[in-house]
MIVO-211882 format. One record per residue: z, x negated, y negated of N, C-alpha, C, O in turn; residue in one letter. Coordinates in steps of 0.02 Angstrom, whole numbers, plus 50000, padded with zeros to 5 digits. Each point is the difference from the previous one (the first is absolute). Layout:
MIVO-211882
ZXYZXYZXYZXYa;...
END
This chain:
MIVO-211882
409954560254303499274998250019499825007550031499645004449977m;500674995350071499905005450056500285007849959499885005150033t;500354995649920499975006649964499364999749977499605004350017q;500194990049937499255000349941499565001350081499605004749996l;500404993050053499555003050064500065006550016499635004849994t;500694994850018500145009950008499625004249941499445002350003f;501104997949934499765002549946498964997849982499655003649964a;500214992950056499264998149998499635005050036499645004349975a;500494994450098499985003450051499715008049980499435002249997i;501285001349991500055006649970499405000449949499545004150002a;500534992549965499445003149916499314997750021499505000949964s;500484995250111499195000650019499715006850036499445002349995v;501215000750051499695005550004499925005949922499675005249995f;500654992249968499895007349932499504995949979499905002149943v;499634992350068499604997449990499385005350026499645003649964w;500374995750102499575003450059500145008649975499525003850006i;500874997949977500105008949990500465000449951500584998250010e;499215004549929500484999049934500275006650007500565000149976p;499315003750039500365006049998500704997850044500525002749981v;499524994550055500634997650043500734997049965500575000150024s;499154997049902500634997349958500385005249990499685005349999a;501024995449990500575001349980500355004950049499824998350057g;500535005949946500165005150050499725004850025500195002850051s;499154999149904499455003950030500435008049983499645005050009g;501024996049970500115006750002499745003049936500185005950002i;499414992849931499805003049955499455001050017499825005349975p;499654991850066499465001050036499795007450035499575004449994e;501074993850050500225006950045500115006349978499865005550025v;500404993349930500275005149946499235003249943500045005449970k;499574991750027499425000449967499565004050052499815005549979c;499974992550089499905001750057500025007350006499555004149998y;501324996750013499985007250032500205003349921500325005250005l;499574993149943499765002249945499505004949999500095005749977n;499214991850054499595002549994499284994749972499415001849992g;500824992949999499584995249992499764996150035500384997650042i;498944999949957499924995550067500144996049967499955001349940d;500274992450077499854990449975499864997750061500225001850055l;499294993049927499474999150060500244994350032500054994849967p;500195005150117500384995350045500685002349997500384996550035r;499895008249937500604998749997500315002350076500534997850021v;499005007550021500475000450065499565000350067499905004150045v;499834987749932499344995750033500404995250058500414995649985d;499395006050080500284994150040499964993149971500494996650015p;499125000749951499954993849973500734998149949500314994749997k;499765009849977500655001949962500484997750016500354995449978t;499705008850072500925000750057499854990250026500444995849990l;499075003050034500104993350032500234995849959500474996250014v;499175003949915500214996649932500844999249987500384995249997c;499695011749998500635002450005500474997750032500474998249965k;499605001050094500354999150044500254993449996500584998549984v;498864996750036499874991950011500144999049918499894994049989l;500235008249968500124997749918500774999150002500394995249995g;499665011950015500795001449994500514996050038500574998849981v;499034998550095500364996350033500234994049964500584998250011i;499074998449949499574993049984500575000149908500404996449971c;499335008950023500715001549903500625000850030500444997849964s;499775004650087500704999750020500234993950025500564997949985v;499044998950055500034992450031500084994349939500454995849999a;499105004849957499974995549935500845001149960500134995849958a;500365009350055500425000149952500075001149949500414997549962g;499045008150023499915003249911500335005050024499955002750056l;500454998749891500465005949982499665009550002500025004449957p;499794995450091499405003350049500235005450032500614999350005v;499225005350018500255003950067499555002450053499474997549984g;500465005050056499375001650055500045007749985499485003049988k;500974999450012500315008850005499515003849965499825004850033e;499854994649903499765002349942499124999150049499645004950009g;500224988950013499184999150039500035004450059499465001550025p;501165001250005499875003950046499925005450001499735002950047m;500535000149893499455007049986499445000249992499615004350023v;500234990149935499184999350022499634999850063499505003050019h;500984991650016499615001650073500175003850032499595000350045s;500965004849966499795006550033499555003749976499645003350038g;500304996849889499495004849988498924998050037499525003250022a;500624991349965499324995650026499925002250067499445001350021v;501194999250023499925000850060499875006750019499595001150045v;500725003649927500075009349998499005001849986499665003150040a;500104993949894499405001149990499494996450060499445002150014n;500814993550009499594996450060499955003650052499505000050035t;501015003549976500325003450063499435007149994499725002550048v;500224999849883499815007949984499544998650001499685004650025s;499694987549949499365002449985499685002150048499565004149986s;500504994550064499425003750067500455006850016499795002850050g;500695000049924500215007550023499675005049944499705005150015q;500374992949932499735003849950499714999149927500214995949960t;499395007550030499614996749940500175004049936499694999249947q;500795004850058500245004549942500794995549966500594998850015n;498885000149930500384996749932500945001550022500444996550024d;499525010649952500825000549988500434998950069500594998249997r;499055003150074500294998450022500114993250036500274999050054q;499544997949915499914990450017500424999249916500274994549998k;499785007549966500804998649963500494999950019500434995650000r;499525011750027500865002650054500044994450033500494996649984d;498994999950077500294995050038500214994849951500544997150009f;499075001649939500104992649973500935000349985500384995150000v;499855013349986500845001149949499914997150082499754994450004a;500415008950057500484998850040499964992150023500494997950030c;498944997449957500154994850016500334995449958500294995150024g;499705005949916500394999649948500824999750031500334995050016a;499795009949985500735003850033500234995550046500534997049994a;498895002150077500024995050041500164992749979500414996350027a;499195002349921500264991249964500725000149983500414995750018g;499755010449939500774997949979500625000950034500584998549985v;499095005450081500555001050055500104993450050500544997950019c;498904999749997500024992150020500174996749973500254995550034t;499815003349891500054994349969501025000249985500434995549996a;499595010650001500755000849989500515003450074500605001149995f;498935000250081500345005450046500435006049952500615000750002s;498885003649952500305004349959499505004750011499515000049963a;500555004950091499345002550007499895007149946499445001349978p;501245003650003500145004949967499764997849915499765003649956i;500394990550043499784994849944499504999249971499884999249940g;499795001250109499264998450005499485004749987499484999649967g;500885006450076499485008649979500195000149926499525001549965i;501254996949992500075002649966499624993949912499855001049941l;500164994650094499494993649954499275001849983499664999549949f;500205003250128499215003649984499985006749953499615001449955a;500865001950069500045005149950500225002149930499915005449971l;500394988950011500344997649934499424995049958499735001149946e;500214994050093499434996349939499444998150028499674995549972e;500055008450109499324999650000499585003850002499464998349975g;500595006550045499605006150014499865004249937500515001749970a;498855000650002500105003549943500155007550028500365004349975s;499224996050089500135007450031500404997950075500064995050035y;500225012949966500634998550065499825007850007499915004149954w;500064997350138500035007549993500494999550081500054994550027g;500195010249997500204999850058499584995450058500194994350014p;499365007950009499794994750042500144993849983500314997050044s;499534998849889500194993749986500604996850040500024994850033v;500505010349952500734998750011500324999350083500464996950027t;499135006849989500125000850089499484995150037499984998750060w;499634999149890499604993850023500094993850019499894996050046r;500455004749882500214990249961500845000250021500344995049991s;499955011350039500474999650039499884997750089500334995750030f;499085008750000499934996450064499814991949982500214994850026f;499485006049940499724990749978500724994150003500184995550038c;500035006949911500714996449994500284998350065500044994250020s;500205012450020500394999450057499754994450066500384996550033m;498775004149975499574996550039500224990849944500244995150027i;499665005049931499804992449968500844999150024500064995650042a;500535007549941500674995350031500174999550052500474996350014l;499175007950040500035003850078499724990050011500404995650015s;498815003249973499684992650008500424995749974500364997950045t;499794999549895500534996049948500685000150071500164994650026l;500095010249992500614999950055499834994350044500254994550008y;499135009350022499804997450052499784992549999500314996150036t;499145001549923500134991749996500414995950003499964994650028l;500825009649917500544997149993500214998650087500184994450018n;499795009850018500324998350080499554992750016500054998850060t;499714998149920499654993250019500594996249994500335001549951i;499874994550080500504994750021500875003750003500524996750004g;499435009349992500835003550012499845002850069499475000550030n;500965000649980500025003250062499635006350021500145004749962a;499474996850084499755005750011500205008249972500335003850034f;499454997649911500205007949973500284997849947499975004049953g;500354990350034500505000249932499714996049949499834994150003k;500115011449932499744994549940500144994349976500615000749993v;499294994649991500264995349960499905003849916499495000249967g;501135002150017500085002549920500114993649945499944999349939f;500244996550118500114992949939499084999049972499875000849940g;499734997950098499394999949968499585005849984499425000450021r;500885004649938499685005549954500574999349940500584997949996l;498935005149961500204999249929500675005849983500045006149990f;500404988550012500645005549990500524994349946500084994050006s;500215010949940500694996549973500555001250026500465000249959f;499695000850095500524998450053500435006449982499995002949945g;500374998650108500455003849990500784998849952500404995450008n;499635010249945500544998449947500585003750035500035005750022f;500534988249976500565004050061500654998149935499954995049965v;500505008950031500264999249943500685002950030499975004950038f;500674991949945500674999050026500355007149975500475002850029e;499244999549916500315007249975499615004450016499454998650025d;500735007649963499655006650037499344999249940499445001750018e;500664995749911499155004249973499974991849966500544997349989s;499065000350003499714993349966499905000049944499764995249969s;500475012649996500004999649900500535003449982500325002850044f;499904997949881500425005250002499515006349951499414999549986a;500995005549997499305003049962500104999049944499875005749981v;500314990949960500034999449943499674993049992499964997349945f;499724998850131499504995349990499225002649992499494996649993e;500615010950012499305003449974499784996549956499474997150008l;500885002349932499914998449946499754991749990499464998949972l;500754998450040499744992850007499374998550042499574995649995p;500545009850049499175000050041499555000949966499524996149995f;500555009149974499345004649935500004995049945499525001149964v;500894993150014499914995449951499564995250043499564996949971l;500535002450092499774993550024499045003449984499514997749971l;500635008250065499245002050017499704998349922499594995649988g;500685008349968499624999049927499854993649991499444999549973a;500884993950041500034994249973499404998150053499554996549977i;500425005750096499234999450053499415002349965499494996850009g;500485009549942499545003349972499814996349967499414998550010g;500964997949931499684996149950499744992950020499504997849972l;500924997750086499774996450032499155001350015499604996049976i;500195009550061499545000050031499265002049939499404998850008g;501015005149924499555000749968499854992949980499424998050000a;501214997449978499654994749964499584994750051499674995349978v;500415006450101499704996550059499125002649974499584995949981f;500305011250024499345002550014499674999149922499415000749983n;501154997749977499544999749921499764992250000499434999249980n;500934995050040499854994750015499354998350040499494997149983t;500755006550095499374998350045499175005849961499475000150030n;500615002349928499635003549977499564993849959499414998650011e;500894999349956499774994449939499754992850035499624995549980r;500795005650082499804993050036499345001850036499644995450019i;500175011049991499225002150032499665001149959499425000950020t;500654999849913499405001249967499724995449967499475000749970r;500984992350036500094991649988499364998550064499544995850003w;500695009750043499554994250057499305003450001499484996850009r;500575009849982499445003749986499514995849955499474997450017m;500745002749939499664995949933499564993750026499394999049999k;501174996950025499964991550017499864996650066499834994250009n;500315012050048500114996050063499425003850047499554997550035v;500605008249955499585006150067499485000049998499745001950053n;499804996249895499275001349986499784991650062499424998650016a;500994998650000499664993550036500504999850068500605001650000s;499124996650043500325000550107500284993049978500614999050003k;499034997049980500244991749994500765001549944500564998650020k;499355003649929500695000249966500435004050023500564998549979k;499445006450058500575003350045500204995850048500614999150006r;498864997250043500434995350044500394995549975500584999350018f;499174997349939500394992749966500655005349957500604999250005l;499195003949973500875003749949500395003650074500565001649979e;499434999950080500324998550056500294995650010500615000150002v;499054994750006500344991950011500244996949940500214994250003l;499775009149939500464997349951500615003049995500534997249985a;499355010950034500665002350012500604999750053500614999849997v;499035000350038500554995450086500084994649993500464997650033s;499184998049923500344995449967500565000349964500304995150021s;499985007049945500325004349949500485001150052500374995450018l;499665009550004500155002150035500464997150069500435003550027v;499434990749992500104996450040500584994049978500474997550030s;499255001649901500484995449954500775001949978500524996850002i;499295011849969500565002149981500655002350046500565000949977v;499254999950103500135002050040500314995650048500355001950046t;499484991749939500384991950009500484997749977500494997550028f;499355003549898500444997949958500575003349967500424997849960m;499495008350068500795003849974500494998450047500554998349980l;499305002150089500714997650049500364992349995500574998150013p;498684997749954499894993949988500644998249928500314994749996l;499725009049974500335001849926500785001749999500514998149971v;499325005950071500585003050026500674997150068500045000450061w;500424996849881500254992050053500775004750028500444997450034v;499565008949944500644999950047500055002250074499415000850018k;500965000350028499834999150054500755005449994500375000249950c;499725003650108500425008150009500134998750042499544998950039t;501185000249988500194999650090499865005750024500035005049964p;499794995250100499995007150044500725002250029500494997150024l;499305009649960500805002450048500124997950067499554997950037p;501015002749978500145000250061499935005750045500365004950006n;499224993750017499745005150066500585005150011499965006149995v;500524990450018500735006950040500295002349932500475004049995g;499324994149973500255006149933499735005949993499685001449950d;500415002950098499745008350005499265001349998499815005149972e;499834991650050499264995749974499615007050060500094999250060l;499605005749920499595004250070499384994950007499874995849957g;499825005150097499374997950027499614998749966499824994150001a;499795011049944499645000349970500214996149932499585000149955q;500904997150035500094995049947499974992450045499724994949981q;500595005850069499844993650016499374998050020499884994049993i;499595010250036499244997650008499834999549915499694994849986e;500435008649970499754998649911500474992549979499844997349947l;500535000650082500384993949982499584995050019499764995949960l;500155004250101499544994850050499085000049960499534996250014e;500485008249945499254999349951500124994449937499594996249975s;500995004550013500144996749949499744992549987500204996250044l;499495001349916499734995349979500474991349975500154999349941i;500024995650106500544998249969499374994549961499794994950027p;500025007249915499534994749990500354994949945500205002049945f;499854991750077500184995649935500954999350024500464997849966r;499555004550094500915001950023500185001050065499675003750036c;500724994149979500344997950057499975003450037500415004649991t;499124996250079499635006550057500565001850019500424995550008p;499785012050008500595001050048500675002749962500475003650018g;499334992849914500905001249972499495001949925500445001949961e;499044998550009499985000449939499165004349987499584998950044e;500235005349900499265001950008499914999349921500394998249956y;498965003950039499704997149918500075008149987499745003550044n;500504999349913500075006749974499045001949990499705003850039e;499964992549900499234999949983499674999850063499665004450026v;500504989749998499565000850065499875005150057499475002250023a;501184999249993500085004650039499625004349987499655001350050s;500175003349888499735006349977498994995749989499475002949987l;500614992750020499194997849972499654998550083499545003550020i;500754990550024499744996550049500205006650066499844998250057f;500345006049939500125004950054499565005349990499775001649945t;500085001650115499485005149988500315005749959500585001750006d;498945001349948500055003649948500455007550043500515002149973p;499285000550080500365006450044500914994950019500495003649990g;499664990250029500554998950013500394998749920500614999549989d;498865000149965500534997949931500195007049972500575000949978a;499015003750021500315005349979500515003650047500375003749968i;499754996250101500535000350038500494995649990500555002350014r;499454992449969500524994749965500265002349941500574998149987q;499155005649974500265005849936500255004050005500395002349959l;499385001350122500175005550005500835001850030500405004549988f;499614990050052500454999850067500654994249975500555002850000h;499474992149986500264993050009500605001649922499825000849942l;500844999150083500334999549969500184999349923499764995049975h;500585008749985499794999449935500054992549955499645000249950q;500684994450060499964994049984499404996650026499984993949999h;499545009650024499504994250051499454995049942499714994550002a;500355011549948499364998449957500504997949922500185005549981f;500024990849984500234999849934499475005049939499425001850012s;500954999649927499655003549963499274993149969499415001749994t;500814992249995499324996449978499655000650020499515002449971p;500484995650110499214999150045499885006150031499615000050048a;500695005949932499845006149997499405001849947499485003250012l;500794993449914499744999449944499144995350010499465002649987l;500604993150028499444995550001499685003550060499425001049984i;500695000950068499505002150062499565005049952499424999149982f;501045006750002499605006549967499414997349950499395001050006f;500934995749947499654998649937499274995350040499435001949986l;500614996050032499294991550016499825007250066499415000449985f;500645002550044499845002850071499445006349962499394999849996y;500975004449986499365003549952499904998449969499655004449977i;500324989449968499374997849965499374999850054499485003250003s;500664994050019499394995350076499515006750018499395000850002l;501325004750014499665006150044499605003549944499545003650018a;500574995749930499545004449936499524995249996499495003449995v;500324990250005499444997449977499414998750054499404999549987i;501124999750118499615000050035499575008050006499475001350028v;500995003149934499545005850034499265002349972499975004349956y;499624993650062499475000949953499374992450037499395000349989g;500774996550033499654994350012499775001850078500275004150038i;499034990849977499555004950040500264997950065499694995650030a;500835006949996500224999150072500335005850023500535000649969v;499385004050073500535005050037500725000449989500394996650033p;499795007849919500815000249972500295004950012499755005449987s;500834994050038500465009349980500394996749948500004994149982g;500455012649990500504998549971500605002650005500424999749955l;499675004350122500545004850022500694992449988500364998549952f;499544998650118500454995649990500124994649945500594998949985v;498954998049987500284997649931500285003749967500464997449970p;499485007750021500585005449942500485002050032500405002349959s;499834998350100500334999750047500434993949987500565001249976l;499304993250036500374995450023500334997149907500514996749988l;499135005149976500064997049938500575008049957500424998749957s;499505006650062500375003249992500645000450027500435003349972g;499704993450086500545000950026500434991649981500594998750006a;499154999249984500124993449937500435003249944500584998349992a;499205005149979500155003549938500495003950014500455000549958f;499605002750096500495004750034500584999050002500445003149970g;499604991250074500454996050015500314995649928500604998949991r;498994999649973500174995949928500495007649977500595001150016l;499085002249953500365006149970500765000650006500475000149961f;499395000650144500765002850035500464994249979500515001849971g;499434992450038500434994249986499965000949927500585001049983n;499094999249973500325003449945500485005849988500514998949968l;499425004650046500485008550029500564997250020500495000549963a;499564996250095500594998650019500604997649983500575001550017h;499084992249927500334996249945500365004249978500604999050009k;499215007649953500025003749959500575006650024500435002349963l;499454999650103500385004350049500034996550063499474998050024h;501225000650014499944996250045499865005350065499784999050057p;500425006049913499945007350074499405004249997500035005950017n;499454991349963499285000550017499724999750056500404996850035l;499225004349992499564998750032499854993650020499814996249956a;500235001750101499694992850000499324997149995499585003650027y;500184991049946499335000049970499575000650040499465002549985s;500694995550073499235004250048499735004850002499395000850008n;501115004349986499785008249975499705001149923499655005149996t;500394991749951499714998349954499414996650006499595001449957y;500274994950079499414995750027499375003850021499405000149986a;501125003450063499385005850011499675006749977499565002950032l;500744999449901499905003949952499754993649949499475001849973i;500684993150009499334998549968499384998350019499604999249954g;500205000050101499484998250042499655007349992499395000749991a;501045004250014499455005949999499915001749933499645004849987a;500684991549963499855004249921499594994149967499935000249939a;499794994350098499444995049968499605002750034499495001849969v;500534999850102499165004650021499805005249964499475001549972l;501345002350035499625006649977499864998349906499815004449962g;500264992350028499874998449903499124995649993499664998249952g;500215001350142499384994849964499635005450030499585001949959m;500375002050103499725004550047500025007449965499565004349999a;501034995849975500105007749974499975004050067499505003450011r;500864996450020499965004250091500735002449988500494997049977m;499445008150040500855003850031500195001650080500414997850041t;499195006149959500065006050047499994993850078500414999450046i;499014997149943499964998350078500174991549995499974996250048s;500215002049889500304994350000500695001550033500154996050044l;500335009649943500685001350003499794999450082500294995750033t;499235008649997499965002250052500064991850062500304999050052v;499364997949918499724992550021500574995950005500084996450049i;500375003749899500634994649980500375003350050500224996250042i;499965012349968500375001450054500054998850075500494999850037l;498654999249979499845000550058500294990350017500354999450050e;499534995449918499924996150008500774997249971499974994449977c;500525007950021500914998249993500115005050042500584999650021t;499075005950006500555003850052500705003249970500455001050041g;499645000149911500625003549972499645005849920499705000549947n;500595001750097499955008749958500235000249928499725002149949e;501014994450063500445000249940499834998049900500235001649945q;499184993650086499544998849938499525006049971499825000749942f;500065002850104499415005149974500165002449901499604998749956v;501015004350036500125001749931499814993549965499434999649979l;501024994650012499874994049949499204996650011499874995349962p;499725006250077499294997950028499625004649956499564997849963l;500655011750039499565002649979500275001149902499575003049968m;501024995149992500084998449948499674993649988499595000449954l;500444994350070499824994749990499285000949974499695000649947t;500234999250102499035001250014499625005049933499504998949966l;501015007350034499495005149941500294995949922499735000749944m;500804995650071500104996449911499634992550010500124995549961t;499465003850089499744992749987499305003849976499694997949951a;500075008250090499335001649971500045005049931499515002849976r;500974997550006500025004749949499734994649924499535000149960i;501204995150054499984994649951499334997349995499665000749949t;500074995550115499454996550005499335005849964499594998449957g;500475007850072499355003049964500145004049925499795005249976s;500624990250004500095001449927499814996049951500045002049942f;499604988950076499634994750006499295000050015499534998849963f;500485002650096499295001150045500155001350072500505001250033n;498654997749982499785003050078500414996350051500364995249989e;499555007250057500234995950074499434994850016499475002849989d;500464993050026499774994150001499275001250050499544995850003l;500475008850022498985001150060499905002349944499534997649968y;500975008949996499325004549946499684993549954499414999149984h;501074997550005499784994149950499404996549989499624998949952i;500444998950135499354995850027499565006349997499554998749960h;500405005350055499345005050004499905000349936499414998449995i;500815002749949499755001649942499674992849974499585000249955h;500664992450079499784994149958499284998150037499684995249979l;500015010250099499584998350019499485005349978499475001550029k;500815001049911499445006949988499985004350032499655003949968g;500544998950087500125005450035500075005849969500445000249956i;499085007450062500035005549965500585000350072499864999250060q;500835002449906500445003050041500105007949992500115003149948f;499824999550125500305008749942500855001650038500245000550057l;500085000149849500594999750018500045007050035499555004050013e;501454996150005500325007250006499985003049956500245005750006a;499554992949943500435004849949499624998049918500084994449977e;499525011249983499634996349961500404999649948500515003349998l;499224991049937500674996049948499855007649944499495003549995r;501094997049974499705004249945499544997949951499824994149998s;500045009149973499144998149958500385005649935499595000249954i;500865003050034500125003549947500304996149936500155003049948t;499934989750061500154997049942499264998249977499914997649944r;499815003150079499064998749955499945003449968499684998649949h;500665010050060499815005049961500375002249940499815004449962h;500854991550033500415002249946499734998749925500345001849952e;
END
């Protein structure tokens, strides 16, 4: 009942300001493209967006707050610049800087935020925008660090409360072998296929919503209640059906402080507390950020292949249904979490075929990048964001290969999800390149 209440409150904010629904990234892209959509960068939209996404996440829906942070940063930048300049181009430059600051504060990735604004946001980019976005991200991260010192010793940053994938520490000098670049490319291709299926399915659901639901605010509100109820039922029934209890490893078995902390976050749902845990419940009932870190860092036998398969199929299915309902929501974290589960599943199966491969948690990281890259088709910015979140430069080449493969594979079937939603709204978006028209004259 509590989850349903939070979902209803989130939908009320969208009722008040319909533009606050979704991640807001397609709307920001349109604004930076030169299209003045009504109320996209209004302060009222910011209030409804921030309060709404808080309730959406609290409702337990498979949504993220990182996408709405981009929209929120854009609104803040427009509000600050409104009294400084009336030049439309300068306003858009400020909004691009705000979008970069939004990604920076969402992922604690200042360089990734700048590259995101360059790759995915702005249609025009000049040298002045580069240093302005750099300065804006620097100030945003400094403010974030300052606020995170609250509750800690003066001057010490509480890194545990910032968004992070944790430190990837390996006993060997390298986390993977060179020949494993081929499985990473394969994983990227599969991630591109998953992203293409996700985008196509969500497009079909969105077309149905536009025809049968979106015309009425009351219907949109009732849809949120129905979908929230469905999510609550499914996410409770899955751990209930999973009757297997997995023994906790001994703390003294050469486990680091990070793994010991993650073991404490495992859920003993219908199991003996302190001795066993429920694999599916540990992925569903914990915070999505903690679940991602569990998949990235716990030892290779922490999650079995059936548990990962069940979680992946149901979680990504719920995510594709939820994205588009009348609540503020993002897709970064749901895509990363479902991709991490799939990557770890891929690693488990690959490890059975070849025991000398890297641990499955390495494949969890690559799988997370592959699925998100297959959905959003980001390459440069996503590579840097993930590197900043992991703090391990060894993954540069695997991430580049994986994301490029995911982009090529997914683009063979359809566009990225943000462009799909832009076209569904009937917005005349000016593309970077003209499509070929020679086939009409053959």
